[in-house]
Backbone as numpy.savetxt, mean C-alpha at the origin, in Angstrom:
# Nx Ny Nz CAx CAy CAz Cx Cy Cz
6.58 -20.45 -1.43 5.76 -19.25 -1.43 6.62 -18.00 -1.43
7.82 -18.06 -0.86 8.66 -16.88 -0.75 8.97 -16.29 -2.13
9.25 -17.13 -3.09 9.55 -16.64 -4.45 8.31 -16.02 -5.07
7.16 -16.68 -4.93 5.91 -16.15 -5.48 5.56 -14.82 -4.81
5.70 -14.75 -3.50 5.41 -13.51 -2.79 6.37 -12.40 -3.20
7.63 -12.73 -3.36 8.62 -11.74 -3.79 8.29 -11.21 -5.18
7.89 -12.11 -6.07 7.49 -11.68 -7.42 6.24 -10.80 -7.36
5.29 -11.16 -6.51 4.09 -10.35 -6.34 4.45 -8.94 -5.86
5.34 -8.86 -4.88 5.77 -7.55 -4.38 6.37 -6.73 -5.51
7.25 -7.33 -6.29 7.88 -6.61 -7.40 6.84 -6.14 -8.41
5.92 -7.01 -8.78 4.88 -6.65 -9.75 4.02 -5.50 -9.22
3.62 -5.57 -7.95 2.79 -4.51 -7.38 3.53 -3.18 -7.31
4.81 -3.21 -6.95 5.60 -1.97 -6.91 5.75 -1.40 -8.31
5.99 -2.24 -9.30 6.11 -1.76 -10.68 4.80 -1.15 -11.16
3.67 -1.80 -10.88 2.37 -1.24 -11.26 2.17 0.13 -10.60
2.48 0.22 -9.32 2.36 1.48 -8.60 3.18 2.58 -9.28
4.42 2.28 -9.56 5.30 3.29 -10.16 4.87 3.65 -11.58
4.39 2.68 -12.35 3.91 2.98 -13.71 2.69 3.89 -13.68
1.76 3.61 -12.77 0.57 4.46 -12.65 0.99 5.88 -12.28
1.87 6.01 -11.30 2.32 7.33 -10.86 3.01 8.09 -11.99
3.86 7.41 -12.74 4.54 8.08 -13.85 3.56 8.47 -14.96
2.57 7.63 -15.22 1.56 7.96 -16.23 0.76 9.19 -15.82
0.41 9.27 -14.55 -0.34 10.43 -14.06 0.52 11.68 -14.17
1.79 11.60 -13.75 2.68 12.76 -13.83 2.86 13.22 -15.28
2.91 12.28 -16.20 3.15 12.62 -17.60 1.90 13.13 -18.32
0.72 12.77 -17.84 -0.50 13.07 -18.60 -1.50 13.99 -17.92
-1.34 14.25 -16.63 -2.27 15.13 -15.93 -1.45 16.20 -15.22
-1.76 17.45 -15.49 -1.03 18.56 -14.86 -1.22 18.50 -13.34
-0.22 18.97 -12.61 -0.31 19.01 -11.15 -1.56 19.77 -10.74
-2.39 19.14 -9.93 -3.66 19.74 -9.52 -4.79 19.50 -10.50
-4.45 18.94 -11.67 -5.46 18.67 -12.69 -6.29 17.44 -12.36
-7.48 17.42 -12.93 -8.41 16.32 -12.65 -8.96 15.79 -13.97
-9.06 14.47 -14.07 -9.62 13.82 -15.25 -10.73 12.86 -14.79
-12.01 13.23 -15.03 -13.10 12.33 -14.63 -13.03 11.00 -15.39
-13.18 9.91 -14.67 -13.22 8.58 -15.28 -14.67 8.11 -15.33
-15.36 8.20 -14.19 -16.80 7.92 -14.11 -17.41 9.14 -13.42
-18.14 9.95 -14.18 -18.67 11.21 -13.66 -19.39 11.02 -12.33
-19.00 11.84 -11.35 -19.62 11.83 -10.04 -19.21 10.67 -9.15
-18.36 9.79 -9.67 -17.96 8.61 -8.90 -16.45 8.57 -8.68
-15.68 8.67 -9.77 -14.24 8.43 -9.72 -13.50 9.31 -10.71
-12.44 9.95 -10.23 -11.60 10.79 -11.07 -10.14 10.49 -10.81
-9.31 10.83 -11.78 -7.86 10.82 -11.58 -7.45 12.27 -11.34
-6.78 12.51 -10.24 -6.35 13.85 -9.87 -4.88 13.78 -9.50
-4.08 14.65 -10.08 -2.63 14.63 -9.86 -2.28 15.53 -8.67
-1.88 14.88 -7.56 -1.46 15.62 -6.37 -0.09 15.15 -5.90
0.61 16.04 -5.24 1.87 15.70 -4.58 1.63 15.83 -3.08
1.83 14.75 -2.36 1.54 14.72 -0.93 2.82 14.47 -0.16
3.25 15.45 0.62 4.45 15.24 1.43 4.09 14.90 2.87
2.83 14.47 3.06 2.36 14.02 4.37 1.80 12.62 4.23
0.88 12.30 5.14 0.19 11.01 5.09 -1.26 11.29 4.68
-2.17 10.37 4.97 -3.57 10.56 4.63 -4.07 11.88 5.20
-4.92 12.55 4.46 -5.44 13.87 4.82 -4.31 14.88 5.01
-3.15 14.58 4.42 -1.95 15.43 4.47 -1.45 15.68 5.90
-1.76 14.76 6.81 -1.24 14.94 8.17 0.27 14.77 8.16
0.92 15.42 9.08 2.38 15.39 9.22 3.09 15.87 7.95
2.52 16.87 7.29 3.15 17.42 6.08 4.58 17.85 6.36
5.47 17.56 5.42 6.84 18.01 5.49 7.72 17.27 6.49
7.24 16.23 7.09 8.00 15.48 8.09 8.72 14.29 7.45
9.51 14.56 6.41 10.18 13.50 5.65 11.05 12.63 6.56
11.77 13.20 7.49 12.64 12.42 8.37 11.82 11.40 9.16
10.62 11.82 9.61 9.77 10.92 10.38 9.27 9.77 9.51
8.84 10.08 8.28 8.38 9.03 7.37 9.51 8.05 7.03
10.73 8.57 6.90 11.87 7.71 6.59 12.14 6.74 7.74
12.16 7.25 8.96 12.39 6.40 10.13 11.28 5.37 10.27
10.03 5.83 10.19 8.89 4.92 10.31 8.93 3.84 9.24
9.23 4.24 8.00 9.26 3.28 6.90 10.34 2.23 7.11
11.51 2.64 7.54 12.60 1.67 7.76 12.22 0.69 8.87
11.65 1.20 9.96 11.24 0.33 11.07 10.13 -0.62 10.59
9.12 -0.09 9.90 8.00 -0.90 9.44 8.47 -1.96 8.45
9.34 -1.59 7.52 9.86 -2.58 6.57 10.61 -3.69 7.31
11.37 -3.33 8.32 12.09 -4.34 9.09 11.14 -5.28 9.81
10.14 -4.72 10.48 9.17 -5.54 11.21 8.39 -6.44 10.25
7.90 -5.86 9.15 7.15 -6.66 8.17 8.04 -7.73 7.55
9.30 -7.40 7.31 10.23 -8.38 6.76 10.43 -9.56 7.69
10.52 -9.29 8.99 10.66 -10.37 9.98 9.43 -11.27 9.96
8.23 -10.65 9.99 7.00 -11.46 9.95 6.88 -12.22 8.63
7.23 -11.56 7.54 7.19 -12.20 6.23 8.09 -13.44 6.23
9.30 -13.31 6.75 10.25 -14.43 6.83 9.70 -15.52 7.75
9.05 -15.10 8.84 8.49 -16.05 9.81 7.39 -16.91 9.18
6.54 -16.31 8.36 5.40 -17.02 7.77 5.79 -17.88 6.57
7.01 -17.80 6.10 7.38 -18.47 4.86 7.21 -19.99 4.91
7.26 -20.58 6.09 7.11 -22.04 6.21 5.78 -22.45 6.83
4.91 -21.51 7.06 3.62 -21.78 7.69 2.53 -21.77 6.62
2.37 -22.86 5.94 1.41 -22.96 4.83 -0.01 -22.60 5.26
-0.37 -22.90 6.51 -1.72 -22.62 6.97 -1.94 -21.12 7.18
-0.88 -20.33 7.17 -1.01 -18.88 7.35 -0.68 -18.14 6.05
-1.06 -18.73 4.95 -0.76 -18.13 3.65 -1.50 -16.81 3.44
-2.66 -16.63 4.08 -3.40 -15.38 3.93 -2.63 -14.24 4.59
-2.08 -14.48 5.78 -1.27 -13.47 6.44 -0.03 -13.15 5.62
0.58 -14.17 5.06 1.77 -13.98 4.22 1.44 -13.13 3.00
0.30 -13.42 2.38 -0.13 -12.63 1.23 -0.40 -11.18 1.64
-1.04 -11.01 2.80 -1.29 -9.66 3.32 0.00 -8.89 3.55
0.99 -9.56 4.11 2.29 -8.92 4.32 2.94 -8.55 2.99
2.79 -9.39 1.97 3.35 -9.07 0.65 2.72 -7.79 0.11
1.39 -7.66 0.22 0.72 -6.45 -0.23 1.19 -5.24 0.58
1.33 -5.41 1.90 1.77 -4.29 2.74 3.21 -3.88 2.42
4.07 -4.86 2.20 5.45 -4.54 1.81 5.48 -3.78 0.49
4.68 -4.23 -0.47 4.65 -3.56 -1.77 4.17 -2.11 -1.63
3.11 -1.90 -0.86 2.61 -0.55 -0.67 3.61 0.35 0.04
4.26 -0.19 1.05 5.25 0.58 1.79 6.43 0.94 0.90
6.91 -0.02 0.13 8.03 0.21 -0.77 7.65 1.22 -1.85
6.45 1.07 -2.43 6.02 1.99 -3.49 6.00 3.43 -3.04
5.45 3.70 -1.87 5.42 5.08 -1.37 6.79 5.54 -0.91
7.61 4.63 -0.38 8.96 5.00 0.04 9.81 5.42 -1.15
9.65 4.73 -2.27 10.39 5.12 -3.48 10.08 6.57 -3.84
8.80 6.94 -3.81 8.42 8.32 -4.11 9.07 9.30 -3.15
8.95 9.01 -1.87 9.50 9.93 -0.87 11.01 10.06 -1.00
11.68 8.94 -1.26 13.14 8.96 -1.37 13.60 9.70 -2.63
12.89 9.52 -3.74 13.32 10.12 -5.00 12.79 11.53 -5.22
11.59 11.82 -4.71 10.95 13.09 -5.04 10.66 13.96 -3.81
10.64 13.37 -2.64 10.32 14.12 -1.44 8.83 14.21 -1.17
8.04 13.53 -1.94 6.58 13.49 -1.79 6.05 12.25 -2.49
4.79 11.95 -2.21 4.11 10.80 -2.82 3.12 11.34 -3.84
3.03 10.68 -4.98 2.04 11.05 -5.99 0.73 10.33 -5.64
-0.33 11.10 -5.48 -1.67 10.55 -5.25 -2.52 10.89 -6.46
-3.50 10.01 -6.77 -4.28 10.23 -7.98 -5.72 9.74 -7.95
-6.05 8.78 -7.12 -7.39 8.21 -7.14 -8.32 9.03 -6.24
-9.33 9.62 -6.87 -10.28 10.46 -6.13 -11.67 9.86 -6.23
-12.28 9.62 -5.07 -13.66 9.17 -5.01 -14.53 10.42 -4.93
-15.27 10.71 -6.00 -16.02 11.96 -6.10 -17.30 11.96 -5.28
-17.78 10.80 -4.89 -19.07 10.71 -4.21 -18.95 10.80 -2.69
-17.72 10.90 -2.17 -17.51 10.95 -0.73 -16.27 11.81 -0.45
-16.25 12.46 0.70 -15.09 13.26 1.09 -14.05 12.32 1.69
-13.14 11.86 0.85 -12.12 10.90 1.25 -10.80 11.35 0.66
-9.69 11.15 1.36 -8.40 11.59 0.81 -8.11 10.94 -0.54
-7.49 11.71 -1.40 -7.03 11.17 -2.68 -5.86 10.24 -2.36
-5.82 9.08 -3.00 -4.85 8.05 -2.65 -4.22 7.48 -3.90
-3.32 6.53 -3.72 -2.63 5.91 -4.86 -2.68 4.39 -4.77
-2.09 3.74 -5.75 -2.11 2.28 -5.81 -1.40 1.66 -4.60
-0.28 2.26 -4.18 0.45 1.74 -3.02 -0.43 1.79 -1.77
-1.19 2.87 -1.60 -2.12 2.97 -0.47 -3.15 1.85 -0.54
-3.61 1.55 -1.75 -4.58 0.46 -1.93 -3.96 -0.88 -1.55
-2.69 -1.08 -1.90 -2.00 -2.32 -1.53 -1.91 -2.44 -0.01
-1.62 -1.33 0.66 -1.57 -1.34 2.13 -2.92 -1.73 2.72
-3.98 -1.16 2.18 -5.32 -1.45 2.68 -5.69 -2.91 2.45
-5.44 -3.41 1.25 -5.71 -4.82 0.94 -4.89 -5.71 1.87
-3.63 -5.35 2.12 -2.79 -6.13 3.00 -3.33 -6.22 4.41
-3.77 -5.09 4.94 -4.35 -5.08 6.30 -5.59 -5.95 6.35
-6.46 -5.84 5.35 -7.68 -6.65 5.31 -7.34 -8.14 5.24
-6.37 -8.49 4.41 -5.97 -9.90 4.30 -5.41 -10.42 5.62
-4.61 -9.61 6.30 -4.06 -10.05 7.59 -5.18 -10.23 8.61
-6.15 -9.33 8.63 -7.28 -9.49 9.56 -8.06 -10.76 9.25
-8.28 -11.04 7.97 -8.97 -12.28 7.59 -8.14 -13.49 8.00
-6.84 -13.44 7.75 -5.97 -14.54 8.11 -5.94 -14.81 9.60
-5.87 -13.75 10.40 -5.88 -13.92 11.86 -7.20 -14.55 12.29
-8.31 -14.08 11.71 -9.62 -14.65 12.03 -9.66 -16.14 11.69
-9.19 -16.50 10.48 -9.20 -17.90 10.06 -8.30 -18.75 10.95
-7.14 -18.22 11.33 -6.23 -18.96 12.21 -6.88 -19.18 13.57
-7.53 -18.13 14.10 -8.22 -18.28 15.39 -9.31 -19.34 15.31
-10.07 -19.34 14.24 -11.14 -20.35 14.06 -10.56 -21.74 13.96
-9.46 -21.86 13.19 -8.82 -23.16 13.02 -8.30 -23.68 14.36
-7.66 -22.81 15.13 -7.12 -23.21 16.43 -8.25 -23.56 17.42
-9.34 -22.81 17.38 -10.49 -23.10 18.25 -11.11 -24.44 17.87
-11.16 -24.73 16.57 -11.72 -25.99 16.11 -10.86 -27.16 16.55
-9.53 -27.00 16.46 -8.63 -28.07 16.86 -8.60 -28.26 18.38
-8.83 -27.18 19.12 -8.81 -27.25 20.59 -10.11 -27.83 21.14
-11.20 -27.63 20.41 -12.50 -28.05 20.95 -12.97 -29.29 20.34
C-alpha cells in the first residue's frame, strides 16, 4: 500500500499545482469566472493566511506548523503501512499529506496560497484543491476510526 499511497500523494499534489497554475494563467487576480451560475465560480485569490484569511502574513508560523504536521502525519502514515485493516485511515493520511504538501509548495515558492473554488450559494471561504484533499482526508480518518472501533467492539463482544 505504501507505493500506491505515495503515488496517490504525488498525483494529488500534481493536480493541485496544475489547477493553481491554470487559474493564475487564465483568471486575473481577483477575477471571477462563473462555472454554474449562482452555485460555483472560479475566483483567483492569493491567501497568505488560513481559512477566512486568519493569521494573515504569519508565514513563519505556517512553516513551523507545516513541518510539524508533516512529521506527525508521516509517522502515522508509516505506522499504518502494515495494518491492512486500517486502510481507510492510511488513505485519509495520504489525502492529508497531499493537501498539506500542495499548500506548502505555494507558501514556500510564492509566499501565499492560490485559492479558486467559490461556492456562490453560501458565505464560505474560497478554497483550493489541496484544501479539499485535507477535508477528504479528515473525513476518511473519521470513518476509519469509526470502522476500527466497530470492528474492535465486535471482536470484544
